[in-house]
Biopython code that builds the backbone (N, CA, C, O; Angstrom):
import numpy as np
from Bio.PDB.StructureBuilder import StructureBuilder

atoms = [
    (1, "MET", "N", (86.165, 107.236, 93.059)),
    (1, "MET", "CA", (86.317, 107.686, 94.442)),
    (1, "MET", "C", (87.131, 106.818, 95.333)),
    (1, "MET", "O", (87.041, 105.599, 95.185)),
    (2, "SER", "N", (87.778, 107.228, 96.084)),
    (2, "SER", "CA", (88.763, 106.307, 96.861)),
    (2, "SER", "C", (88.218, 105.513, 98.068)),
    (2, "SER", "O", (87.270, 106.056, 98.633)),
    (3, "ASP", "N", (88.613, 104.390, 98.548)),
    (3, "ASP", "CA", (88.085, 103.426, 99.563)),
    (3, "ASP", "C", (88.394, 104.079, 100.878)),
    (3, "ASP", "O", (87.750, 103.734, 101.869)),
    (4, "ILE", "N", (89.398, 105.063, 100.970)),
    (4, "ILE", "CA", (90.125, 105.533, 102.065)),
    (4, "ILE", "C", (89.039, 106.543, 102.702)),
    (4, "ILE", "O", (88.930, 107.639, 102.152)),
    (5, "LYS", "N", (88.365, 106.306, 103.631)),
    (5, "LYS", "CA", (87.235, 107.168, 104.479)),
    (5, "LYS", "C", (87.596, 108.611, 104.596)),
    (5, "LYS", "O", (87.011, 109.618, 104.196)),
    (6, "ASN", "N", (88.706, 108.449, 105.246)),
    (6, "ASN", "CA", (89.190, 110.040, 105.800)),
    (6, "ASN", "C", (90.284, 110.666, 104.845)),
    (6, "ASN", "O", (91.096, 111.449, 105.338)),
    (7, "ARG", "N", (90.338, 110.370, 103.568)),
    (7, "ARG", "CA", (91.489, 110.580, 102.893)),
    (7, "ARG", "C", (91.375, 112.263, 102.719)),
    (7, "ARG", "O", (92.279, 112.932, 103.218)),
    (8, "ASP", "N", (90.481, 112.817, 102.149)),
    (8, "ASP", "CA", (90.537, 114.210, 102.090)),
    (8, "ASP", "C", (90.756, 114.960, 103.385)),
    (8, "ASP", "O", (91.377, 116.023, 103.386)),
    (9, "LEU", "N", (90.299, 114.472, 104.396)),
    (9, "LEU", "CA", (90.328, 115.366, 105.800)),
    (9, "LEU", "C", (91.905, 114.951, 106.034)),
    (9, "LEU", "O", (92.637, 115.878, 106.383)),
    (10, "ILE", "N", (92.377, 113.921, 105.909)),
    (10, "ILE", "CA", (94.022, 113.895, 106.318)),
    (10, "ILE", "C", (94.751, 114.759, 105.341)),
    (10, "ILE", "O", (95.648, 115.479, 105.780)),
    (11, "LEU", "N", (94.461, 114.770, 104.026)),
    (11, "LEU", "CA", (95.389, 115.718, 103.261)),
    (11, "LEU", "C", (94.816, 117.020, 103.778)),
    (11, "LEU", "O", (95.751, 117.797, 103.969)),
    (12, "GLU", "N", (93.770, 117.509, 104.050)),
    (12, "GLU", "CA", (93.551, 118.829, 104.558)),
    (12, "GLU", "C", (94.120, 119.061, 105.843)),
    (12, "GLU", "O", (94.494, 120.220, 106.020)),
    (13, "ALA", "N", (94.274, 118.314, 106.731)),
    (13, "ALA", "CA", (95.081, 118.175, 108.050)),
    (13, "ALA", "C", (96.560, 118.453, 107.795)),
    (13, "ALA", "O", (97.146, 119.223, 108.556)),
    (14, "ILE", "N", (97.192, 117.891, 106.797)),
    (14, "ILE", "CA", (98.699, 117.957, 106.367)),
    (14, "ILE", "C", (98.801, 119.456, 105.650)),
    (14, "ILE", "O", (99.766, 120.175, 105.907)),
    (15, "ASP", "N", (97.881, 119.837, 104.847)),
    (15, "ASP", "CA", (97.914, 121.214, 104.420)),
    (15, "ASP", "C", (98.054, 122.404, 105.569)),
    (15, "ASP", "O", (98.873, 123.322, 105.528)),
    (16, "GLN", "N", (97.176, 122.200, 106.485)),
    (16, "GLN", "CA", (96.942, 123.089, 107.712)),
    (16, "GLN", "C", (98.135, 123.232, 108.382)),
    (16, "GLN", "O", (98.698, 124.297, 108.633)),
    (17, "LEU", "N", (98.570, 121.906, 108.717)),
    (17, "LEU", "CA", (100.007, 121.926, 109.571)),
    (17, "LEU", "C", (101.008, 122.363, 108.721)),
    (17, "LEU", "O", (101.869, 123.083, 109.226)),
    (18, "ARG", "N", (101.092, 122.085, 107.512)),
    (18, "ARG", "CA", (102.123, 122.882, 106.903)),
    (18, "ARG", "C", (102.279, 124.253, 106.686)),
    (18, "ARG", "O", (103.377, 124.800, 106.585)),
    (19, "LYS", "N", (100.929, 124.958, 106.594)),
    (19, "LYS", "CA", (100.848, 126.238, 106.532)),
    (19, "LYS", "C", (101.269, 126.877, 107.867)),
    (19, "LYS", "O", (101.736, 128.015, 107.913)),
    (20, "ARG", "N", (101.074, 126.050, 109.026)),
    (20, "ARG", "CA", (101.612, 126.736, 110.353)),
    (20, "ARG", "C", (103.121, 126.326, 110.471)),
    (20, "ARG", "O", (103.692, 126.478, 111.550)),
    (21, "LYS", "N", (103.680, 125.886, 109.549)),
    (21, "LYS", "CA", (105.146, 125.384, 109.768)),
    (21, "LYS", "C", (105.314, 124.267, 110.732)),
    (21, "LYS", "O", (106.444, 124.115, 111.196)),
    (22, "ALA", "N", (104.308, 123.413, 111.128)),
    (22, "ALA", "CA", (104.269, 122.284, 111.793)),
    (22, "ALA", "C", (104.540, 121.243, 110.981)),
    (22, "ALA", "O", (104.083, 121.253, 109.838)),
    (23, "ARG", "N", (105.337, 120.161, 111.444)),
    (23, "ARG", "CA", (105.762, 118.956, 110.834)),
    (23, "ARG", "C", (104.524, 118.092, 110.957)),
    (23, "ARG", "O", (104.031, 117.813, 112.050)),
    (24, "PRO", "N", (103.976, 117.623, 109.636)),
    (24, "PRO", "CA", (102.769, 116.947, 109.969)),
    (24, "PRO", "C", (103.128, 115.563, 110.347)),
    (24, "PRO", "O", (103.231, 114.757, 109.422)),
    (25, "ASP", "N", (103.326, 115.174, 111.505)),
    (25, "ASP", "CA", (103.652, 113.707, 111.803)),
    (25, "ASP", "C", (102.230, 113.093, 112.154)),
    (25, "ASP", "O", (101.185, 113.714, 111.959)),
    (26, "ILE", "N", (102.286, 111.873, 112.667)),
    (26, "ILE", "CA", (100.967, 111.186, 112.809)),
    (26, "ILE", "C", (100.263, 111.709, 114.147)),
    (26, "ILE", "O", (99.034, 111.736, 114.219)),
    (27, "HIS", "N", (101.008, 112.088, 115.115)),
    (27, "HIS", "CA", (100.197, 112.689, 116.417)),
    (27, "HIS", "C", (99.581, 114.021, 115.947)),
    (27, "HIS", "O", (98.381, 114.201, 116.156)),
    (28, "ARG", "N", (100.233, 114.863, 115.396)),
    (28, "ARG", "CA", (99.516, 116.139, 114.835)),
    (28, "ARG", "C", (98.457, 115.907, 114.082)),
    (28, "ARG", "O", (97.475, 116.629, 114.257)),
    (29, "ILE", "N", (98.412, 114.879, 113.101)),
    (29, "ILE", "CA", (97.510, 114.753, 112.228)),
    (29, "ILE", "C", (96.263, 114.182, 113.077)),
    (29, "ILE", "O", (95.159, 114.687, 112.870)),
    (30, "CYS", "N", (96.387, 113.236, 113.944)),
    (30, "CYS", "CA", (95.445, 112.588, 114.908)),
    (30, "CYS", "C", (94.628, 113.631, 115.613)),
    (30, "CYS", "O", (93.399, 113.561, 115.616)),
    (31, "ASN", "N", (95.251, 114.548, 116.180)),
    (31, "ASN", "CA", (94.868, 115.571, 117.162)),
    (31, "ASN", "C", (94.046, 116.501, 116.263)),
    (31, "ASN", "O", (92.899, 116.845, 116.549)),
    (32, "PHE", "N", (94.686, 116.879, 115.181)),
    (32, "PHE", "CA", (93.933, 117.781, 114.350)),
    (32, "PHE", "C", (92.322, 117.366, 113.940)),
    (32, "PHE", "O", (91.301, 118.036, 114.098)),
    (33, "LEU", "N", (92.518, 115.797, 113.265)),
    (33, "LEU", "CA", (91.182, 115.351, 112.899)),
    (33, "LEU", "C", (90.477, 115.059, 114.146)),
    (33, "LEU", "O", (89.263, 115.226, 114.026)),
    (34, "THR", "N", (90.853, 114.675, 115.310)),
    (34, "THR", "CA", (90.155, 114.632, 116.509)),
    (34, "THR", "C", (89.426, 115.870, 116.980)),
    (34, "THR", "O", (88.274, 115.808, 117.409)),
    (35, "ARG", "N", (90.078, 116.936, 116.898)),
    (35, "ARG", "CA", (89.528, 118.343, 117.319)),
    (35, "ARG", "C", (88.651, 118.818, 116.414)),
    (35, "ARG", "O", (87.561, 119.247, 116.794)),
    (36, "LYS", "N", (89.045, 118.805, 114.942)),
    (36, "LYS", "CA", (88.097, 119.519, 113.948)),
    (36, "LYS", "C", (86.866, 118.584, 113.906)),
    (36, "LYS", "O", (85.757, 118.996, 114.248)),
    (37, "PHE", "N", (87.050, 117.488, 113.537)),
    (37, "PHE", "CA", (85.996, 116.566, 112.995)),
    (37, "PHE", "C", (85.701, 115.238, 113.907)),
    (37, "PHE", "O", (85.066, 114.323, 113.381)),
    (38, "SER", "N", (86.146, 115.110, 115.261)),
    (38, "SER", "CA", (85.978, 114.148, 116.244)),
    (38, "SER", "C", (85.832, 112.669, 115.600)),
    (38, "SER", "O", (84.871, 111.915, 115.747)),
    (39, "ILE", "N", (87.168, 112.400, 114.750)),
    (39, "ILE", "CA", (87.548, 111.300, 114.192)),
    (39, "ILE", "C", (88.636, 110.773, 115.006)),
    (39, "ILE", "O", (89.689, 111.378, 115.210)),
    (40, "ASP", "N", (88.263, 109.321, 115.583)),
    (40, "ASP", "CA", (88.990, 108.480, 116.431)),
    (40, "ASP", "C", (90.368, 108.517, 115.880)),
    (40, "ASP", "O", (90.576, 108.730, 114.686)),
    (41, "SER", "N", (91.306, 108.310, 116.747)),
    (41, "SER", "CA", (92.846, 108.319, 116.243)),
    (41, "SER", "C", (93.148, 106.994, 115.464)),
    (41, "SER", "O", (93.964, 106.895, 114.549)),
    (42, "LYS", "N", (92.370, 105.998, 115.965)),
    (42, "LYS", "CA", (92.544, 104.611, 115.448)),
    (42, "LYS", "C", (92.403, 104.758, 114.001)),
    (42, "LYS", "O", (93.300, 104.507, 113.196)),
    (43, "ASP", "N", (91.019, 105.251, 113.656)),
    (43, "ASP", "CA", (90.703, 105.716, 112.248)),
    (43, "ASP", "C", (91.600, 106.167, 111.274)),
    (43, "ASP", "O", (91.862, 105.767, 110.140)),
    (44, "THR", "N", (92.103, 107.290, 112.115)),
    (44, "THR", "CA", (93.001, 107.981, 111.213)),
    (44, "THR", "C", (94.291, 107.482, 111.048)),
    (44, "THR", "O", (94.947, 107.709, 110.032)),
    (45, "LYS", "N", (94.785, 106.667, 112.195)),
    (45, "LYS", "CA", (96.047, 105.940, 111.611)),
    (45, "LYS", "C", (95.973, 104.884, 110.638)),
    (45, "LYS", "O", (96.933, 104.573, 109.933)),
    (46, "SER", "N", (94.765, 104.287, 110.586)),
    (46, "SER", "CA", (94.474, 103.094, 109.566)),
    (46, "SER", "C", (94.495, 103.850, 108.497)),
    (46, "SER", "O", (95.292, 103.579, 107.599)),
    (47, "ASP", "N", (93.677, 104.875, 108.394)),
    (47, "ASP", "CA", (93.309, 105.522, 106.939)),
    (47, "ASP", "C", (94.904, 106.055, 106.519)),
    (47, "ASP", "O", (95.259, 105.831, 105.361)),
    (48, "LEU", "N", (95.552, 106.529, 107.145)),
    (48, "LEU", "CA", (96.855, 107.408, 106.767)),
    (48, "LEU", "C", (97.810, 106.407, 106.393)),
    (48, "LEU", "O", (98.561, 106.640, 105.446)),
    (49, "GLN", "N", (97.886, 105.152, 107.114)),
    (49, "GLN", "CA", (98.619, 104.100, 106.534)),
    (49, "GLN", "C", (98.180, 103.702, 105.220)),
    (49, "GLN", "O", (99.090, 103.620, 104.395)),
    (50, "ARG", "N", (97.103, 103.454, 104.843)),
    (50, "ARG", "CA", (96.554, 103.203, 103.557)),
    (50, "ARG", "C", (96.843, 104.353, 102.562)),
    (50, "ARG", "O", (96.984, 104.063, 101.374)),
    (51, "CYS", "N", (96.925, 105.436, 102.905)),
    (51, "CYS", "CA", (97.362, 106.533, 101.996)),
    (51, "CYS", "C", (98.675, 106.410, 101.761)),
    (51, "CYS", "O", (98.932, 106.603, 100.573)),
    (52, "VAL", "N", (99.660, 106.150, 102.461)),
    (52, "VAL", "CA", (101.051, 105.620, 102.470)),
    (52, "VAL", "C", (101.143, 104.752, 101.346)),
    (52, "VAL", "O", (101.671, 105.001, 100.262)),
    (53, "GLU", "N", (100.465, 103.506, 101.783)),
    (53, "GLU", "CA", (100.566, 102.299, 100.738)),
    (53, "GLU", "C", (100.062, 102.695, 99.425)),
    (53, "GLU", "O", (100.609, 102.105, 98.493)),
    (54, "LYS", "N", (99.270, 103.439, 99.150)),
    (54, "LYS", "CA", (98.727, 103.860, 97.977)),
    (54, "LYS", "C", (99.533, 105.298, 97.314)),
    (54, "LYS", "O", (99.258, 105.841, 96.244)),
    (55, "GLU", "N", (100.450, 105.653, 98.167)),
    (55, "GLU", "CA", (101.267, 106.612, 97.589)),
    (55, "GLU", "C", (100.619, 107.857, 97.402)),
    (55, "GLU", "O", (101.093, 108.659, 96.598)),
    (56, "ILE", "N", (99.470, 108.150, 98.125)),
    (56, "ILE", "CA", (98.645, 109.410, 98.114)),
    (56, "ILE", "C", (99.533, 110.371, 98.896)),
    (56, "ILE", "O", (99.756, 111.474, 98.397)),
    (57, "VAL", "N", (100.103, 110.025, 100.178)),
    (57, "VAL", "CA", (101.027, 110.745, 100.669)),
    (57, "VAL", "C", (102.343, 109.769, 100.945)),
    (57, "VAL", "O", (102.356, 108.546, 100.809)),
    (58, "TYR", "N", (103.483, 110.641, 101.382)),
    (58, "TYR", "CA", (104.740, 109.904, 101.439)),
    (58, "TYR", "C", (105.164, 109.875, 102.894)),
    (58, "TYR", "O", (104.720, 110.859, 103.486)),
    (59, "LYS", "N", (105.929, 109.011, 103.716)),
    (59, "LYS", "CA", (106.139, 108.869, 104.636)),
    (59, "LYS", "C", (107.898, 109.271, 104.827)),
    (59, "LYS", "O", (108.752, 108.550, 104.311)),
    (60, "VAL", "N", (108.223, 110.384, 105.555)),
    (60, "VAL", "CA", (109.464, 111.062, 105.419)),
    (60, "VAL", "C", (110.134, 110.887, 106.936)),
    (60, "VAL", "O", (109.566, 111.085, 108.010)),
    (61, "GLU", "N", (111.545, 110.447, 106.706)),
    (61, "GLU", "CA", (112.061, 110.561, 108.188)),
    (61, "GLU", "C", (112.998, 111.599, 107.999)),
    (61, "GLU", "O", (113.709, 111.662, 106.997)),
    (62, "TYR", "N", (113.035, 112.643, 109.177)),
    (62, "TYR", "CA", (113.871, 113.828, 109.024)),
    (62, "TYR", "C", (114.132, 113.986, 110.672)),
    (62, "TYR", "O", (113.292, 113.882, 111.565)),
    (63, "LYS", "N", (115.445, 114.246, 110.781)),
    (63, "LYS", "CA", (115.930, 114.550, 112.068)),
    (63, "LYS", "C", (115.358, 113.521, 113.170)),
    (63, "LYS", "O", (114.855, 113.938, 114.213)),
    (64, "GLY", "N", (115.452, 112.347, 112.914)),
    (64, "GLY", "CA", (114.872, 111.298, 113.710)),
    (64, "GLY", "C", (113.290, 111.115, 114.209)),
    (64, "GLY", "O", (112.847, 110.499, 115.177)),
    (65, "SER", "N", (112.673, 111.815, 113.273)),
    (65, "SER", "CA", (111.075, 111.671, 113.408)),
    (65, "SER", "C", (110.416, 111.463, 112.079)),
    (65, "SER", "O", (110.858, 111.992, 111.059)),
    (66, "ILE", "N", (109.328, 110.671, 112.091)),
    (66, "ILE", "CA", (108.582, 110.469, 110.863)),
    (66, "ILE", "C", (107.319, 111.246, 110.473)),
    (66, "ILE", "O", (106.266, 111.171, 111.107)),
    (67, "SER", "N", (107.504, 111.992, 109.386)),
    (67, "SER", "CA", (106.233, 112.705, 108.857)),
    (67, "SER", "C", (105.632, 112.035, 107.736)),
    (67, "SER", "O", (104.615, 112.493, 107.216)),
]
sb = StructureBuilder()
sb.init_structure("model")
sb.init_model(0)
sb.init_chain("A")
sb.init_seg("    ")
for serial, (resi, resn, name, xyz) in enumerate(atoms, 1):
    if name == "N":
        sb.init_residue(resn, " ", resi, " ")
    sb.init_atom(name, np.array(xyz, "f"), 0.0, 1.0, " ", f" {name:<3s}", serial, name[0])
structure = sb.get_structure()
């Protein structure tokens, strides 16, 4: 099991945003988790950063924004 508390929820948020053809940037991921699961955006940002560090998700720059 991973030590990243909201890892599965972050991955679910990314999947949902991609299905809507929305770029899954940090603001959209935070908003999704806040609305659906009442998770504080501070927690989401720190968990998302750990996911990037462990290469569970990749950080990509596209047209001047980061997804």
